[in-house]
C-alpha positions as CSV (number, residue, x, y, z in Angstrom):
1,M,0.0,-0.1,-0.1
2,L,1.3,3.5,-0.7
3,R,0.3,6.9,0.6
4,V,0.9,9.7,-1.8
5,R,0.9,13.1,-0.7
6,G,1.3,16.5,-2.0
7,V,-0.3,18.2,-5.4
8,V,-1.6,14.9,-6.7
9,Q,-5.2,15.4,-7.3
10,G,-6.6,17.2,-10.7
11,V,-3.1,16.8,-12.3
12,G,-3.7,13.4,-14.2
13,F,-1.9,11.6,-11.4
14,R,-4.5,8.7,-11.1
15,P,-4.3,7.9,-14.8
16,F,-0.7,8.1,-14.8
17,V,-0.5,5.6,-12.0
18,H,-3.1,3.3,-13.9
19,T,-0.8,3.3,-17.2
20,L,2.5,2.6,-15.0
21,A,1.0,-0.2,-13.0
22,T,-0.6,-1.6,-16.3
23,T,2.5,-1.3,-18.3
24,L,4.4,-3.2,-15.6
25,G,1.8,-6.0,-15.3
26,L,0.8,-5.2,-11.8
27,A,-2.7,-5.5,-10.2
28,G,-4.4,-3.5,-7.5
29,W,-6.2,0.0,-7.5
30,V,-5.9,3.7,-7.0
31,C,-8.2,6.3,-5.5
32,N,-8.2,10.0,-4.4
33,D,-9.0,10.8,-0.5
34,D,-8.6,13.4,1.6
35,E,-4.9,13.2,2.2
36,G,-4.0,12.7,-1.7
37,V,-3.6,9.5,-3.2
38,L,-4.1,6.0,-2.1
39,I,-2.5,3.1,-4.2
40,E,-2.6,-0.9,-3.8
41,V,-0.3,-2.7,-5.9
42,E,0.2,-6.3,-6.2
43,G,2.8,-8.3,-8.3
44,A,6.5,-9.6,-8.4
45,S,8.8,-7.5,-5.9
46,D,10.9,-6.4,-8.3
47,L,8.2,-4.9,-10.2
48,V,6.6,-3.3,-7.3
49,D,10.1,-1.6,-6.3
50,E,10.5,-0.5,-10.2
51,F,6.9,0.9,-9.9
52,G,7.6,3.0,-6.7
53,L,10.8,4.4,-8.5
54,R,9.1,5.7,-11.6
55,L,6.0,7.0,-9.5
56,R,8.5,9.6,-8.2
57,R,10.6,9.8,-11.4
58,L,8.0,10.1,-14.3
59,S,5.0,11.6,-12.4
60,P,3.0,14.2,-14.5
61,P,4.6,17.7,-14.9
62,M,2.0,19.5,-12.8
63,A,2.2,17.1,-10.0
64,H,4.2,17.6,-7.0
65,I,4.8,14.8,-4.5
66,T,6.0,15.6,-0.9
67,S,6.0,12.2,0.6
68,V,5.3,8.5,-0.1
69,E,4.7,6.1,2.4
70,A,4.8,2.3,1.9
71,A,3.5,-0.4,4.1
72,S,3.1,-4.0,3.1
73,G,-0.4,-6.0,3.4
74,T,-1.8,-9.1,2.5
75,C,-2.7,-9.7,-1.3
76,T,-6.2,-9.5,-2.2
77,G,-5.9,-11.4,-5.4
78,D,-6.7,-8.5,-7.7
79,I,-6.5,-9.4,-11.7
80,E,-6.1,-6.1,-13.0
81,F,-5.5,-2.7,-12.0
82,S,-8.2,0.0,-11.9
83,I,-9.2,3.3,-10.9
84,V,-12.0,3.1,-7.9
85,S,-14.2,5.8,-6.3
86,S,-12.8,8.1,-4.3
87,V,-12.8,8.0,-0.4
88,A,-14.2,11.2,1.3
89,G,-14.2,12.2,5.0
90,G,-12.4,8.9,6.0
91,S,-9.0,10.5,7.0
92,T,-8.8,10.7,10.8
93,A,-5.0,11.1,11.5
94,H,-3.8,13.9,9.1
95,G,-7.0,15.3,8.4
96,A,-7.7,16.7,5.0
97,T,-4.3,17.5,4.2
98,A,-4.6,17.1,-0.1
99,S,-3.5,20.1,-1.9
100,L,-5.9,21.5,-4.8
101,P,-4.2,22.1,-8.0
102,P,-4.2,25.5,-9.8
103,D,-5.7,26.6,-12.9
104,L,-3.8,26.5,-15.8
105,A,-4.0,27.8,-19.4
106,V,-5.6,25.8,-21.9
107,C,-2.9,23.7,-23.8
108,S,-1.5,23.2,-27.1
109,D,-3.5,20.1,-27.7
110,C,-6.8,21.0,-27.0
111,L,-6.1,24.8,-28.9
112,R,-5.3,22.5,-32.0
113,E,-8.8,20.7,-31.6
114,M,-10.4,23.8,-30.8
115,F,-9.5,25.1,-34.2
116,D,-9.8,22.2,-36.4
117,P,-12.9,22.0,-38.3
118,C,-13.0,18.1,-38.0
119,D,-12.8,17.9,-34.4
120,R,-16.0,17.4,-32.3
121,R,-14.8,20.3,-30.1
122,Y,-14.4,22.7,-32.9
123,R,-14.5,26.2,-31.7
124,H,-15.7,24.9,-27.9
125,P,-15.2,27.6,-25.5
126,F,-14.7,25.5,-22.4
127,I,-12.3,22.7,-24.0
128,T,-10.2,21.2,-21.6
129,C,-8.0,17.9,-21.0
130,T,-6.1,16.3,-17.9
131,N,-3.2,18.6,-18.4
132,C,-5.1,22.0,-18.5
133,G,-8.1,24.2,-17.4
134,P,-9.9,25.1,-14.5
135,R,-9.1,23.1,-11.2
136,F,-9.1,25.6,-7.8
137,T,-11.7,27.8,-9.0
138,I,-14.3,25.2,-9.8
139,A,-13.5,22.9,-6.7
140,L,-16.3,22.6,-4.0
141,G,-14.1,20.2,-1.6
142,L,-11.8,17.4,-1.5
143,P,-11.3,14.6,-3.0
144,Y,-11.2,16.3,-6.3
145,D,-13.9,14.5,-8.4
146,R,-16.4,15.9,-10.6
147,A,-19.3,15.5,-8.1
148,R,-17.3,17.9,-6.0
149,T,-16.9,20.5,-8.6
150,T,-19.3,23.2,-10.1
151,M,-19.1,20.8,-13.4
152,A,-21.3,18.4,-11.5
153,A,-24.3,20.4,-13.0
154,F,-23.2,19.2,-16.3
155,E,-24.2,15.6,-17.0
156,M,-21.4,14.1,-19.5
157,C,-22.7,13.1,-22.9
158,A,-21.9,9.3,-24.2
159,A,-19.0,10.6,-26.3
160,C,-17.5,12.4,-23.2
161,A,-18.3,9.7,-21.0
162,R,-16.5,7.3,-23.2
163,E,-13.1,9.5,-23.2
164,Y,-13.3,9.8,-19.4
165,H,-13.2,6.1,-19.3
166,D,-10.5,5.3,-21.8
167,P,-7.2,5.0,-20.3
168,T,-5.8,5.5,-23.7
169,D,-7.5,9.2,-24.1
170,R,-6.2,12.4,-23.0
171,R,-9.1,13.0,-21.2
172,F,-9.3,9.7,-19.1
173,H,-10.6,11.1,-15.6
174,A,-10.3,14.5,-16.5
175,Q,-13.1,16.0,-14.3
176,P,-14.0,19.1,-16.1
177,V,-14.6,17.3,-19.6
178,A,-17.5,18.6,-21.8
179,C,-18.1,19.4,-25.1
180,H,-20.8,21.4,-27.3
181,E,-23.5,18.9,-26.5
182,C,-23.1,18.6,-22.8
183,G,-21.0,21.7,-21.5
184,P,-21.5,25.1,-20.4
185,R,-23.0,27.8,-22.8
186,L,-22.1,31.2,-23.7
187,E,-24.6,34.0,-23.8
188,L,-24.2,38.0,-24.5
189,I,-26.5,40.1,-22.5
190,D,-27.1,44.2,-23.0
191,R,-27.6,46.6,-20.2
192,G,-31.3,46.1,-20.1
193,G,-30.7,42.2,-19.2
194,E,-31.8,41.2,-22.5
195,R,-30.1,38.3,-23.9
196,L,-28.7,39.0,-27.6
197,H,-27.1,36.1,-28.5
198,T,-25.9,32.5,-27.6
199,G,-22.8,30.5,-28.5
200,E,-21.0,31.2,-31.6
201,G,-23.2,34.4,-32.1
202,A,-22.3,35.6,-28.7
203,L,-18.8,35.7,-29.5
204,R,-19.1,37.2,-33.1
205,A,-21.5,39.9,-31.4
206,T,-18.8,40.3,-29.0
207,Q,-15.9,40.9,-31.5
208,R,-18.1,43.6,-33.1
209,L,-18.8,45.5,-29.9
210,L,-15.2,45.6,-29.0
211,V,-14.2,47.0,-32.5
212,D,-16.9,49.4,-32.3
213,G,-15.3,50.8,-28.9
214,A,-17.7,49.1,-26.3
215,I,-16.7,47.9,-22.9
216,V,-17.5,44.3,-22.3
217,A,-17.4,42.3,-19.1
218,V,-16.2,38.8,-20.0
219,K,-16.5,36.1,-17.6
220,G,-13.4,33.8,-17.6
221,I,-12.1,31.0,-15.2
222,G,-11.6,33.0,-11.8
223,G,-13.8,36.1,-12.5
224,Y,-15.0,38.8,-14.7
225,H,-12.7,41.0,-16.8
226,L,-13.5,44.6,-18.2
227,M,-12.4,44.3,-21.7
228,C,-12.0,47.2,-24.6
229,D,-10.1,47.8,-27.7
230,A,-6.7,49.2,-26.4
231,T,-5.8,50.8,-29.6
232,N,-9.0,53.0,-29.3
233,P,-8.2,55.9,-26.9
234,L,-12.0,56.9,-26.4
235,A,-13.0,53.4,-25.1
236,V,-9.7,53.5,-22.8
237,A,-10.8,56.7,-21.5
238,T,-14.5,55.7,-20.9
239,L,-13.3,52.6,-19.3
240,R,-11.1,54.4,-16.9
241,A,-14.0,57.1,-16.1
242,R,-16.3,54.6,-15.3
243,K,-14.2,52.2,-13.5
244,R,-12.6,55.3,-11.7
245,R,-9.1,54.0,-12.4
246,G,-7.7,57.6,-13.4
247,G,-4.2,57.3,-14.3
248,K,-3.5,54.1,-12.8
249,P,-2.0,51.7,-15.8
250,L,-4.2,49.1,-17.2
251,A,-3.0,45.5,-18.2
252,V,-3.6,44.2,-21.6
253,M,-3.9,40.7,-23.2
254,V,-2.3,40.4,-26.6
255,A,-2.9,38.0,-29.5
256,G,0.6,37.0,-29.6
257,L,4.4,38.0,-28.6
258,E,4.6,40.0,-32.1
259,V,2.1,42.4,-30.8
260,L,4.8,43.7,-28.6
261,A,7.1,45.1,-31.6
262,G,8.0,48.6,-30.7
263,V,7.0,48.4,-27.0
264,T,9.5,46.2,-25.8
265,V,11.8,43.4,-26.5
266,P,11.2,40.7,-23.9
267,S,14.0,38.5,-22.7
268,A,14.3,34.8,-22.9
269,A,13.0,34.4,-19.3
270,E,10.1,36.8,-19.8
271,V,8.9,35.0,-23.2
272,A,9.1,31.6,-20.9
273,A,7.0,33.5,-18.0
274,L,4.4,34.7,-20.8
275,L,4.1,31.4,-22.1
276,G,3.9,29.5,-18.9
277,P,0.9,27.2,-18.1
278,Q,0.2,30.1,-15.4
279,R,-0.1,32.8,-17.9
280,P,0.4,35.7,-15.4
281,I,0.2,39.4,-16.1
282,L,4.0,40.1,-16.6
283,L,5.3,43.3,-16.2
284,L,7.6,44.4,-19.1
285,R,10.1,47.4,-19.3
286,R,8.6,49.6,-22.0
287,D,11.5,50.4,-24.8
288,G,10.6,53.9,-25.4
289,R,12.4,54.5,-28.7
290,G,10.0,56.7,-30.2
291,S,8.7,56.5,-33.9
292,L,8.2,52.9,-33.8
293,Q,6.4,52.5,-30.5
294,P,2.3,52.1,-30.9
295,A,-0.1,54.4,-29.2
296,W,-1.6,52.0,-27.1
297,P,1.0,51.6,-24.3
298,I,0.8,55.5,-23.6
299,S,-3.0,54.9,-23.6
300,V,-3.0,52.1,-21.0
301,A,0.1,52.6,-19.0
302,G,0.5,56.5,-19.4
303,D,4.1,57.5,-18.1
304,A,4.8,54.3,-16.3
305,A,7.8,52.6,-17.0
306,D,6.4,49.2,-17.2
307,V,3.1,47.7,-19.1
308,G,1.3,44.6,-17.7
309,V,1.0,42.4,-20.5
310,M,-0.8,38.6,-20.4
311,L,-1.4,36.2,-23.5
312,P,-4.7,34.5,-23.9
313,Y,-5.2,31.5,-21.3
314,A,-9.0,30.4,-21.3
315,P,-10.2,29.1,-24.8
316,V,-12.9,32.1,-25.0
317,H,-9.9,34.4,-25.0
318,H,-8.5,32.5,-28.1
319,L,-11.7,32.6,-29.9
320,L,-12.4,36.1,-29.0
321,F,-8.9,37.2,-31.0
322,D,-9.8,34.9,-34.1
323,G,-10.5,37.1,-36.6
324,L,-10.5,40.2,-34.4
325,A,-9.3,43.1,-36.0
326,T,-7.4,44.5,-32.9
327,R,-4.5,42.6,-31.4
328,V,-4.4,44.0,-28.3
329,L,-7.2,44.4,-25.5
330,V,-7.4,46.2,-22.2
331,C,-8.2,43.1,-19.8
332,T,-8.6,44.6,-16.1
333,S,-10.4,43.2,-13.4
334,G,-14.2,43.2,-13.2
335,N,-14.6,45.0,-10.1
336,L,-15.0,48.4,-8.7
337,A,-12.2,50.5,-7.1
338,D,-10.4,48.6,-4.3
339,E,-13.1,45.9,-4.4
340,P,-12.5,42.1,-5.2
341,I,-13.1,40.4,-8.4
342,V,-16.5,39.7,-9.4
343,T,-17.5,36.0,-10.2
344,D,-21.3,35.9,-9.6
345,D,-23.2,36.8,-12.9
346,D,-26.1,38.7,-10.9
347,E,-23.5,40.5,-8.9
348,A,-21.7,41.2,-11.9
349,F,-24.9,42.6,-13.6
350,E,-25.4,44.9,-10.6
351,R,-22.0,45.9,-9.7
352,L,-20.5,46.6,-13.3
353,G,-23.7,47.9,-14.5
354,A,-22.3,51.5,-14.7
355,I,-19.0,50.3,-16.3
356,A,-19.8,47.8,-18.9
357,D,-22.2,48.0,-22.0
358,A,-22.6,44.0,-22.4
359,W,-21.7,40.9,-20.7
360,L,-20.1,38.0,-22.1
361,R,-21.2,35.1,-19.6
362,H,-21.5,31.3,-19.1
363,D,-23.3,29.1,-16.6
364,R,-20.3,27.5,-15.2
365,V,-20.1,28.6,-11.6
366,I,-17.0,30.0,-10.3
367,H,-16.6,28.8,-6.8
368,R,-13.7,30.5,-5.9
369,P,-12.6,34.0,-6.9
370,C,-9.1,33.9,-8.4
371,D,-7.6,37.3,-10.1
372,D,-4.7,37.1,-12.4
373,S,-1.1,36.6,-11.0
374,V,1.3,39.5,-11.4
375,V,5.0,38.6,-12.2
376,R,8.3,40.5,-12.7
377,V,11.4,39.0,-14.3
378,V,14.4,40.3,-12.1
379,G,17.5,38.6,-13.2
380,H,18.5,36.0,-10.6
381,T,16.9,37.6,-7.6
382,A,14.8,34.7,-6.3
383,G,11.2,35.4,-5.4
384,P,8.9,33.4,-3.4
385,V,9.8,29.4,-3.8
386,V,7.1,28.0,-5.6
387,S,6.4,24.2,-6.0
388,R,7.8,22.3,-9.0
389,A,4.4,21.6,-10.1
390,V,4.2,25.2,-11.5
391,S,7.9,26.1,-12.0
392,D,10.7,25.5,-14.4
393,P,14.3,26.2,-14.6
394,D,13.8,29.8,-15.2
395,A,11.5,30.3,-12.0
396,A,14.5,31.7,-10.0
397,D,14.4,34.6,-12.0
398,R,11.0,35.5,-11.0
399,T,9.3,37.8,-8.3
400,L,5.6,37.2,-7.7
401,V,4.1,40.6,-7.2
402,R,0.6,38.9,-6.9
403,R,0.5,35.1,-6.4
404,S,-3.0,34.1,-7.4
405,R,-4.3,32.3,-10.6
406,G,-1.9,29.6,-11.8
407,W,0.0,29.5,-8.4
408,A,-3.0,29.4,-5.9
409,P,-3.6,27.4,-3.7
410,L,-0.2,26.0,-3.8
411,P,1.8,26.1,-0.8
412,V,4.8,28.5,-0.5
413,E,8.0,26.7,0.6
414,L,9.5,28.5,3.7
415,G,12.4,27.7,6.0
416,N,15.5,28.5,4.5
417,W,17.5,31.2,2.2
418,H,20.5,29.7,0.2
419,G,20.5,26.7,2.9
420,E,20.3,29.0,6.1
421,E,17.1,28.8,8.2
422,L,15.4,32.2,8.7
423,P,12.1,33.1,10.9
424,G,9.2,33.7,9.1
425,V,6.9,36.9,9.4
426,L,3.0,36.6,8.7
427,A,0.8,39.7,7.6
428,M,-2.6,40.0,6.9
429,G,-4.3,42.5,4.4
430,G,-7.2,44.6,4.8
431,D,-11.0,43.8,4.8
432,L,-12.1,43.7,1.0
433,K,-8.8,43.0,-0.7
434,N,-7.3,40.9,2.0
435,V,-3.9,38.9,1.2
436,V,-1.6,36.9,3.2
437,A,2.0,38.0,3.0
438,V,4.8,35.9,4.0
439,A,8.6,37.0,4.5
């Protein structure tokens, strides 16, 4: 029996264990519970030992194993390896210690399918798989299973169910799996609350509104964004006035790295940060070399030395940019000044009613708000240590200015600085925009 703790739920760990055990010809089972993942494996001792070695060495890229405890037991005579139902509320010694995974940007495989006219998920705004998509924001509790997420409201169709139960499929036990037939739906509503369009029509109408200078509240993964054409000075000025943003910089979402030409030349580490699965807002130093610089950085950032830039990370973002005349959109949190990001549809309609001209929303509930993370690349000055589950070789170059989507709720590892143990300091934020700071 193996007890595995860490970030091992919602990251494709059970399918990985199933494949590994089957490849080695081992029998047994794997399940989620409140503490992480529990594995019973039976077979020749040398193969069981090899299983344990590969479990750590070959685990999924978004997994992070903190401990593996082994205990021998009596063989139960299993003849195959299977994924069994999760066990909830059964832990007593350690309590609920499993870690929820963070929300991750849509992966390249899903993007390829989404833009393939022959694929059944062609232009599906909620495409996802085991390797990407919402996790933390839709989870209602542990263990992480569809029944304990906001996707429980959407019953899988026969085609999605086949993928979900197929060990060879990329969506094997992917809890948010859905398609046009059985998944969430998009709708566009106006200031009067009237539904203007649904589905593909809602996307096309939103594109027209953005080109015409409107401000649209777009529901994403962790909350609403307020979006407008960043190349339209009047639209940006209107958004500033309505949101009472004044001269503060506004974050932008760009269709691709080529949009940054004339604005900045990102370093290799900055490009890696922009393209990482977290897709944070990256603070980039403006080039400022005159004639080649487009006008939009001045409109969104004023005299600030930096501009906050992110790439599309949700399927709906990629679909909005597809065929859109402008390649850069203001993408600022859907909230009033000094208030948290809005996630509830009714609240978004009420609180953003004086700002937005229309709302592009969907019927998948956001259980936990999660704002965009903000990152700065600062040479080799290390910021907060993050789990290997969401880091890469360049992570030491990054300082997390705001640790949220893509990192939350992963733990921050404390205790030493270059091998030297240091005392920790805890600070709590204010009432509405509260944060926890650790140093």
